[in-house]
C-alpha positions as CSV (number, residue, x, y, z in Angstrom):
1,X,26.7,23.8,8.4
2,X,28.7,21.8,6.0
3,X,29.8,22.8,2.5
4,X,29.3,20.4,-0.3
5,X,30.7,21.6,-3.7
6,X,29.4,25.1,-4.1
7,X,26.2,24.4,-2.0
8,X,25.7,24.9,1.7
9,X,23.9,22.2,3.6
10,X,22.5,22.7,7.1
11,X,22.7,19.9,9.6
12,X,19.7,17.8,9.9
13,X,17.5,19.3,12.7
14,X,16.8,16.1,14.6
15,X,14.6,17.6,17.3
16,X,12.1,18.9,14.6
17,X,12.3,16.2,12.1
18,X,12.5,13.4,14.7
19,X,9.6,15.0,16.6
20,X,7.4,15.0,13.7
21,X,8.3,11.4,13.0
22,X,7.6,10.5,16.6
23,X,4.1,12.2,16.5
24,X,3.2,10.1,13.5
25,X,4.6,6.9,15.1
26,X,2.6,7.5,18.3
27,X,-0.6,8.4,16.5
28,X,-0.5,5.2,14.4
29,X,0.3,2.9,17.3
30,X,-2.3,4.5,19.4
31,X,-5.1,3.8,16.9
32,X,-3.8,0.6,15.5
33,X,-6.1,-1.7,17.5
34,X,-9.4,0.1,16.6
35,X,-11.8,-1.5,14.2
36,X,-10.3,-4.8,13.1
37,X,-8.1,-6.6,10.4
38,X,-8.1,-5.3,6.8
39,X,-8.9,-7.9,4.2
40,X,-5.4,-7.7,2.9
41,X,-3.9,-8.2,6.4
42,X,-5.9,-11.4,6.8
43,X,-4.4,-12.5,3.5
44,X,-0.9,-11.7,4.5
45,X,-1.2,-13.7,7.7
46,X,-2.0,-16.9,5.7
47,X,0.6,-15.9,3.0
48,X,3.1,-15.6,5.9
49,X,2.5,-19.2,6.7
50,X,3.1,-20.1,3.1
51,X,6.5,-18.5,2.7
52,X,7.7,-18.4,-0.9
53,X,9.9,-16.3,-3.1
54,X,6.8,-14.9,-4.7
55,X,3.0,-15.0,-4.9
56,X,0.5,-14.6,-7.6
57,X,-0.1,-11.0,-6.8
58,X,3.0,-9.7,-5.0
59,X,6.6,-10.3,-4.1
60,X,7.4,-11.9,-0.7
61,X,8.4,-9.0,1.6
62,X,5.0,-8.1,3.2
63,X,3.9,-11.7,3.9
64,X,7.4,-12.2,5.4
65,X,6.8,-9.2,7.7
66,X,3.4,-10.6,8.7
67,X,5.2,-13.8,9.6
68,X,7.8,-12.0,11.8
69,X,5.0,-10.0,13.5
70,X,3.2,-13.2,14.3
71,X,6.3,-14.7,15.8
72,X,7.1,-11.6,17.8
73,X,3.6,-10.5,18.9
74,X,1.3,-13.5,18.4
75,X,-2.3,-12.8,17.3
76,X,-2.1,-9.1,17.9
77,X,-3.6,-6.6,15.5
78,X,-1.4,-3.8,17.0
79,X,1.7,-6.0,16.7
80,X,0.9,-6.7,13.1
81,X,0.9,-3.0,12.4
82,X,4.1,-2.0,14.2
83,X,6.2,-2.3,11.1
84,X,3.9,-0.1,9.1
85,X,3.9,2.6,11.8
86,X,7.8,2.5,11.9
87,X,7.9,2.7,8.1
88,X,5.6,5.7,8.0
89,X,7.8,7.4,10.6
90,X,11.0,6.7,8.5
91,X,9.2,8.4,5.4
92,X,8.7,11.5,7.6
93,X,12.5,11.4,8.4
94,X,13.3,10.9,4.6
95,X,11.3,14.1,3.8
96,X,13.4,16.1,6.3
97,X,16.6,14.6,4.9
98,X,15.7,15.4,1.4
99,X,14.8,19.1,2.4
100,X,18.3,19.3,3.9
101,X,19.9,18.0,0.6
102,X,18.0,20.8,-1.2
103,X,19.6,23.3,1.1
104,X,16.7,23.7,3.5
105,X,17.4,24.9,7.0
106,X,15.5,24.0,10.2
107,X,12.2,25.5,9.1
108,X,12.3,23.9,5.7
109,X,13.2,20.4,7.2
110,X,10.5,20.7,9.8
111,X,7.9,21.8,7.2
112,X,8.7,18.9,4.9
113,X,8.6,16.4,7.7
114,X,5.4,17.8,9.2
115,X,3.6,18.2,5.8
116,X,4.5,14.6,5.0
117,X,3.3,13.4,8.4
118,X,0.0,15.3,7.9
119,X,-0.5,13.9,4.5
120,X,-3.6,11.6,3.9
121,X,-1.6,9.1,2.0
122,X,0.8,8.5,4.9
123,X,-1.7,8.1,7.6
124,X,-3.8,5.8,5.3
125,X,-1.0,3.4,4.5
126,X,0.7,3.7,7.9
127,X,-2.4,2.5,9.7
128,X,-2.4,-0.9,8.0
129,X,0.1,-3.6,7.1
130,X,0.0,-3.1,3.3
131,X,2.4,-3.5,0.4
132,X,1.8,0.2,-0.3
133,X,3.2,1.2,3.1
134,X,6.6,-0.2,2.3
135,X,6.3,0.8,-1.2
136,X,6.1,4.5,-0.1
137,X,9.1,4.1,2.1
138,X,11.1,2.4,-0.8
139,X,10.3,5.4,-3.0
140,X,11.3,7.9,-0.4
141,X,14.6,6.1,0.3
142,X,15.3,5.8,-3.4
143,X,14.5,9.5,-3.8
144,X,16.7,10.6,-1.0
145,X,19.7,8.4,-2.0
146,X,19.0,9.4,-5.7
147,X,19.3,13.1,-4.8
148,X,22.6,12.3,-3.0
149,X,23.9,10.2,-5.9
150,X,23.2,12.8,-8.5
151,X,25.1,15.2,-6.5
152,X,28.0,13.1,-5.2
153,X,28.1,10.2,-7.7
154,X,30.2,7.2,-6.8
155,X,29.2,4.3,-4.6
156,X,26.1,6.1,-3.5
157,X,24.5,4.6,-6.6
158,X,25.0,1.2,-5.0
159,X,22.7,2.2,-2.1
160,X,20.2,3.5,-4.6
161,X,20.2,0.0,-6.2
162,X,19.9,-1.7,-2.8
163,X,17.0,0.4,-1.8
164,X,15.3,-0.2,-5.1
165,X,16.0,-3.9,-5.0
166,X,14.5,-4.3,-1.5
167,X,11.5,-2.2,-2.6
168,X,11.1,-4.5,-5.7
169,X,10.8,-7.5,-3.3
170,X,7.6,-5.7,-2.0
171,X,6.0,-4.3,-5.1
172,X,7.1,-3.8,-8.8
173,X,6.4,-0.1,-8.7
174,X,10.0,1.0,-7.7
175,X,10.9,-0.2,-11.3
176,X,8.7,2.5,-12.7
177,X,10.4,5.1,-10.5
178,X,13.8,4.1,-11.5
179,X,12.9,3.9,-15.2
180,X,11.2,7.4,-15.1
181,X,14.3,8.8,-13.2
182,X,16.5,7.4,-16.0
183,X,14.3,9.0,-18.6
184,X,14.5,12.2,-16.6
185,X,18.4,12.2,-16.6
186,X,18.4,11.5,-20.3
187,X,16.0,14.5,-21.0
188,X,17.2,17.0,-18.4
189,X,20.5,15.8,-17.2
190,X,23.0,15.5,-15.6
191,X,23.8,13.0,-18.4
192,X,27.4,12.8,-17.3
193,X,26.5,10.5,-14.5
194,X,25.5,7.9,-17.0
195,X,29.0,7.9,-18.5
196,X,30.3,6.4,-15.1
197,X,29.8,2.8,-14.2
198,X,28.2,3.5,-10.8
199,X,24.5,3.9,-11.8
200,X,24.7,0.8,-13.9
201,X,26.3,-1.1,-11.1
202,X,23.5,0.2,-8.8
203,X,21.0,-1.2,-11.3
204,X,22.8,-4.5,-11.2
205,X,22.6,-4.6,-7.4
206,X,18.8,-3.9,-7.7
207,X,18.5,-6.8,-10.3
208,X,20.4,-9.2,-8.1
209,X,18.2,-8.5,-5.0
210,X,15.1,-8.7,-7.2
211,X,16.2,-11.9,-9.0
212,X,14.5,-14.5,-6.7
213,X,11.1,-13.1,-7.3
214,X,11.7,-12.8,-11.0
215,X,12.7,-16.5,-11.1
216,X,9.5,-17.4,-9.2
217,X,7.5,-15.3,-11.6
218,X,9.0,-16.9,-14.7
219,X,8.4,-20.4,-13.4
220,X,4.8,-19.6,-12.7
221,X,4.0,-18.0,-16.1
222,X,4.3,-14.3,-15.0
223,X,1.0,-14.0,-13.1
224,X,1.8,-10.3,-12.2
225,X,1.1,-9.5,-15.9
226,X,-2.4,-11.0,-15.6
227,X,-2.9,-9.2,-12.3
228,X,-1.9,-5.8,-13.9
229,X,-4.4,-6.4,-16.7
230,X,-7.2,-7.2,-14.2
231,X,-6.5,-4.1,-12.1
232,X,-6.5,-2.0,-15.2
233,X,-9.9,-3.5,-16.0
234,X,-11.2,-2.5,-12.6
235,X,-11.2,-5.8,-10.7
236,X,-9.7,-4.3,-7.5
237,X,-11.7,-2.5,-4.9
238,X,-9.4,0.5,-5.2
239,X,-9.4,0.5,-9.0
240,X,-10.8,3.7,-10.6
241,X,-11.1,5.3,-14.1
242,X,-7.7,6.2,-15.4
243,X,-8.8,9.7,-15.9
244,X,-9.3,10.1,-12.1
245,X,-5.5,9.7,-11.6
246,X,-4.8,13.3,-12.7
247,X,-7.2,15.2,-10.5
248,X,-6.5,12.6,-7.7
249,X,-3.0,14.1,-7.3
250,X,-4.7,17.3,-5.9
251,X,-6.0,15.4,-2.9
252,X,-3.6,12.5,-2.4
253,X,-1.5,14.6,0.1
254,X,-4.1,17.2,1.1
255,X,-5.7,20.0,-0.9
256,X,-4.2,22.4,1.7
257,X,-0.7,21.2,1.0
258,X,-0.9,21.4,-2.8
259,X,1.0,24.8,-2.7
260,X,3.8,23.2,-1.0
261,X,4.4,20.3,-3.3
262,X,3.3,22.3,-6.4
263,X,6.1,24.8,-5.5
264,X,8.5,21.8,-5.2
265,X,7.5,20.5,-8.6
266,X,8.0,24.0,-10.1
267,X,11.2,24.5,-8.3
268,X,12.7,21.1,-9.5
269,X,11.6,22.1,-13.1
270,X,12.8,25.7,-13.2
271,X,15.0,26.7,-10.2
272,X,18.8,26.9,-11.4
273,X,19.8,26.0,-7.8
274,X,18.2,22.6,-8.2
275,X,19.1,22.1,-11.8
276,X,21.1,18.9,-10.8
277,X,17.9,17.3,-9.8
278,X,15.6,18.4,-12.6
279,X,15.3,14.7,-13.6
280,X,12.8,14.2,-10.8
281,X,10.4,16.8,-12.3
282,X,10.6,15.0,-15.6
283,X,10.1,11.7,-13.8
284,X,6.8,13.0,-12.2
285,X,5.4,13.8,-15.6
286,X,6.6,10.5,-17.0
287,X,5.0,8.5,-14.3
288,X,1.7,10.5,-14.6
289,X,1.5,9.7,-18.3
290,X,2.4,6.1,-17.9
291,X,0.0,5.3,-15.1
292,X,-2.8,7.1,-17.0
293,X,-2.0,5.2,-20.1
294,X,-1.8,1.8,-18.4
295,X,-4.8,2.2,-16.1
296,X,-2.8,2.3,-12.9
297,X,-4.3,3.0,-9.5
298,X,-4.6,6.6,-8.6
299,X,-2.2,6.4,-5.7
300,X,0.7,4.7,-7.6
301,X,2.7,7.9,-7.6
302,X,2.3,8.6,-3.9
303,X,5.9,7.7,-3.0
304,X,7.2,10.7,-4.9
305,X,5.4,13.4,-2.8
306,X,7.8,13.4,0.1
307,X,10.5,14.6,-2.3
308,X,8.1,17.3,-3.8
309,X,7.1,18.5,-0.4
310,X,10.8,18.7,0.6
311,X,11.6,20.7,-2.6
312,X,8.8,23.1,-2.0
313,X,9.3,23.5,1.8
314,X,12.2,26.0,1.5
315,X,10.5,28.6,-0.7
316,X,7.3,28.3,1.4
317,X,9.1,28.9,4.7
318,X,10.9,31.9,3.0
319,X,7.5,33.3,1.9
320,X,6.2,32.8,5.5
321,X,9.2,34.9,6.7
322,X,8.5,37.9,4.5
323,X,6.0,40.8,4.8
324,X,3.3,40.1,7.4
325,X,5.3,37.3,9.0
326,X,3.0,36.7,11.9
327,X,-0.1,36.3,9.6
328,X,1.8,34.2,7.0
329,X,3.4,31.9,9.6
330,X,-0.1,31.6,11.3
331,X,-1.6,30.5,8.0
332,X,1.2,28.0,7.3
333,X,0.9,26.4,10.7
334,X,-2.9,26.4,10.5
335,X,-2.8,24.8,7.1
336,X,-0.5,21.9,8.1
337,X,-2.5,21.5,11.4
338,X,-5.8,21.4,9.5
339,X,-4.5,19.0,6.9
340,X,-3.3,16.7,9.7
341,X,-6.7,16.9,11.5
342,X,-8.7,16.1,8.3
343,X,-6.3,13.3,7.2
344,X,-6.6,11.8,10.7
345,X,-10.3,12.0,10.8
346,X,-10.8,10.4,7.4
347,X,-7.9,7.8,7.5
348,X,-7.5,6.8,11.1
349,X,-10.2,4.9,13.1
350,X,-11.1,7.8,15.3
351,X,-14.9,7.6,15.1
352,X,-16.7,4.4,16.2
353,X,-17.3,1.8,13.5
354,X,-21.1,2.2,14.1
355,X,-20.8,5.8,12.9
356,X,-19.3,4.8,9.5
357,X,-22.5,4.0,7.6
358,X,-23.5,6.9,5.4
359,X,-20.6,9.0,6.6
360,X,-18.1,11.0,4.5
361,X,-15.4,8.7,6.0
362,X,-16.8,5.6,4.4
363,X,-17.3,7.4,1.1
364,X,-13.8,8.7,0.9
365,X,-11.8,6.0,2.7
366,X,-12.7,2.6,1.1
367,X,-10.3,0.7,3.5
368,X,-12.3,1.8,6.5
369,X,-15.2,-0.4,5.6
370,X,-12.7,-3.4,4.9
371,X,-11.7,-3.4,8.6
372,X,-15.3,-4.0,9.9
373,X,-17.3,-7.2,10.4
374,X,-14.9,-10.0,9.9
375,X,-15.6,-11.9,13.2
376,X,-19.3,-11.7,12.4
377,X,-18.7,-12.8,8.9
378,X,-16.9,-16.0,10.2
379,X,-19.7,-16.5,12.8
380,X,-22.3,-16.6,10.1
381,X,-20.4,-19.3,8.3
382,X,-20.0,-21.2,11.6
383,X,-23.9,-21.2,12.0
384,X,-24.2,-22.5,8.4
385,X,-21.8,-25.4,9.2
386,X,-23.7,-26.1,12.4
387,X,-26.9,-26.3,10.5
388,X,-25.7,-29.2,8.4
389,X,-26.4,-32.9,9.6
390,X,-23.6,-34.1,11.9
391,X,-22.8,-36.9,9.4
392,X,-22.2,-34.4,6.6
393,X,-19.9,-32.0,8.4
394,X,-16.8,-34.4,8.2
395,X,-16.8,-34.0,4.4
396,X,-17.5,-30.2,4.4
397,X,-15.2,-27.4,3.4
398,X,-15.7,-23.7,3.0
399,X,-15.2,-22.0,-0.3
400,X,-14.9,-18.2,-0.5
401,X,-14.9,-15.8,-3.5
402,X,-11.9,-13.7,-2.3
403,X,-8.7,-13.8,-0.3
404,X,-10.1,-11.6,2.4
405,X,-12.9,-13.9,3.2
406,X,-10.7,-16.9,3.2
407,X,-8.1,-15.1,5.4
408,X,-10.9,-14.2,7.9
409,X,-11.8,-17.9,8.2
410,X,-8.2,-18.8,8.6
411,X,-7.8,-16.3,11.3
412,X,-11.1,-16.7,13.3
413,X,-12.4,-20.1,12.1
414,X,-10.2,-22.4,14.3
415,X,-11.6,-21.0,17.4
416,X,-15.2,-21.8,16.1
417,X,-14.2,-25.4,14.9
418,X,-14.7,-24.5,11.2
419,X,-13.5,-26.8,8.5
420,X,-10.6,-25.9,6.2
421,X,-11.1,-22.9,3.8
422,X,-10.3,-22.7,0.1
423,X,-10.7,-19.9,-2.4
424,X,-9.6,-19.5,-6.1
425,X,-8.6,-15.9,-5.5
426,X,-5.0,-15.0,-6.3
427,X,-2.5,-17.1,-4.2
428,X,-5.3,-19.0,-2.5
429,X,-5.8,-20.6,-5.8
430,X,-2.2,-21.5,-5.9
431,X,-2.5,-23.2,-2.5
432,X,-4.9,-25.7,-4.0
433,X,-8.5,-27.0,-4.4
434,X,-10.6,-28.8,-1.7
435,X,-9.8,-32.5,-1.2
436,X,-11.5,-35.0,-3.3
437,X,-13.4,-36.4,-0.3
438,X,-15.2,-33.0,0.2
439,X,-18.7,-33.6,-1.1
440,X,-20.2,-30.5,0.6
441,X,-19.0,-26.8,0.6
442,X,-20.3,-23.8,2.4
443,X,-19.9,-21.2,-0.3
444,X,-19.9,-17.4,0.2
445,X,-19.7,-14.6,-2.5
446,X,-20.0,-16.5,-5.7
447,X,-22.8,-15.7,-8.2
448,X,-25.6,-18.3,-8.5
449,X,-24.8,-18.8,-12.2
450,X,-21.4,-20.1,-11.4
451,X,-22.5,-22.3,-8.6
452,X,-25.1,-23.9,-10.9
453,X,-22.2,-25.1,-13.1
454,X,-20.2,-26.5,-10.1
455,X,-22.7,-27.9,-7.8
456,X,-25.3,-30.6,-8.2
457,X,-27.6,-28.7,-5.7
458,X,-27.4,-25.3,-4.2
459,X,-29.4,-24.3,-1.0
460,X,-29.4,-20.7,0.3
461,X,-28.7,-20.5,4.0
462,X,-28.0,-16.9,5.0
463,X,-26.6,-13.5,3.9
464,X,-23.7,-11.7,5.4
465,X,-24.7,-8.8,7.7
466,X,-22.0,-6.8,9.5
467,X,-24.6,-5.7,12.1
468,X,-24.2,-1.9,11.5
469,X,-25.5,-1.6,7.9
470,X,-22.1,-0.6,6.5
471,X,-22.1,-1.1,2.7
472,X,-18.7,-2.9,2.3
473,X,-17.6,-5.7,-0.1
474,X,-19.1,-8.5,2.0
475,X,-22.4,-6.9,3.1
476,X,-25.3,-8.9,1.8
477,X,-23.2,-11.6,0.2
478,X,-25.1,-14.9,-0.1
479,X,-24.1,-18.0,1.9
480,X,-25.1,-21.3,0.4
481,X,-24.5,-25.0,0.8
482,X,-23.1,-26.6,-2.4
483,X,-23.7,-30.4,-2.5
484,X,-22.5,-32.9,-5.1
485,X,-19.8,-31.1,-7.2
486,X,-20.4,-31.8,-10.8
487,X,-16.7,-32.8,-11.2
488,X,-13.8,-33.3,-8.9
489,X,-12.6,-30.1,-7.2
490,X,-9.3,-30.5,-9.0
491,X,-11.1,-30.5,-12.4
492,X,-13.3,-27.5,-11.4
493,X,-10.4,-25.5,-10.0
494,X,-9.3,-23.9,-13.2
495,X,-12.8,-22.4,-13.5
496,X,-12.8,-21.3,-9.8
497,X,-9.4,-19.7,-9.9
498,X,-9.2,-16.0,-10.7
499,X,-6.8,-13.2,-10.4
500,X,-7.6,-9.6,-9.5
């Protein structure tokens, strides 16, 4: 063990913490190829071919990772998800590291890592290439480095700023964590750290790293503000009532693990041994209030839970070692194992896709349904194109209502000889309207009232059917042929474009 100030820190128990991370990594890679692409992944593939310093709905990091995965692994779904699996494993390691910083020995480090690895949120985001995956890692890194910086001060704050800056190139949510932590320091201390230049230099590092995206946003009229308003209004598939955010915290890790992170929150707020880090307890409350007030998504706070699990792991392990130790330890092991099993069943593709309709998995895990049916979706559009007269196909494009549909056509359409795809949704809208020569469009997902304004004639051709009766966002969507646009596509484009 090493002595830091007046506190004793154990060495990191790599066999336990690393083993937990390896189990998560293997589980995610082993299941990565089941079902299919998620709608966001299809979008990232196209965005990765349109590299920029920013996009209408996100900073550039995740599309860049999609581009790297394509270069390294080709059109491989497993290859696309390698980075996410690695990120999830690193979050597990961060939990063990934070437990160590809080004075936890081998048992506490293992429990923090295992509980984080068993969490619903980690398996859900680690299974997909998503901005949330790397956001959780950014929060975990900022938390770990922030714990060290609050204790040691000095140049460690520069690493906090670097981690936050890289995280901000993925999502803007780390800015809320940094802001809430600053409020926590002002409220609960240690305020003396703010009288040194290091935290402010760390903030400058974060701002410099983030600056290219901010410049892009300013030049494009700050579309992220419009997106935030749309999400708060319920436009996203994962949007929910703002009042769900509070009870959602009881299930976001696992109901079985609430005693662990709840103990961690209480300990950060009340335990004199962790007084130096009380700002994190204040930050949790601040974030909860802010996201309820602004209509944030229920999972926005998920990145703080590795720290709470780490803070609670020591007292829980100590409890398991007192009294009827065999019974208590058995309960603790069984609780973590059962949490892991339930999380895996709900958020990893373990059951066949055909078993999803009407199942609790589809009801709980929205993203499961968004990984099913895309090749069939594109095949339906291909049949619609084939039904057109040969002379009309040369002037035909495909127009979709959302970026997932457009991304599916971009991914699977070339093999079927489909014409170019366009969409007004988010960055697809930024990439432009159909060409002026396009007089016919195969359209999917738009309401008839809108099409009546844009098209001289509308003819219904088909409806999307994923073949298993799964009620996802595309099931039953109408496929129509739009002929004779009422104006040029460039003139219609402002009406077609939308953010959400």
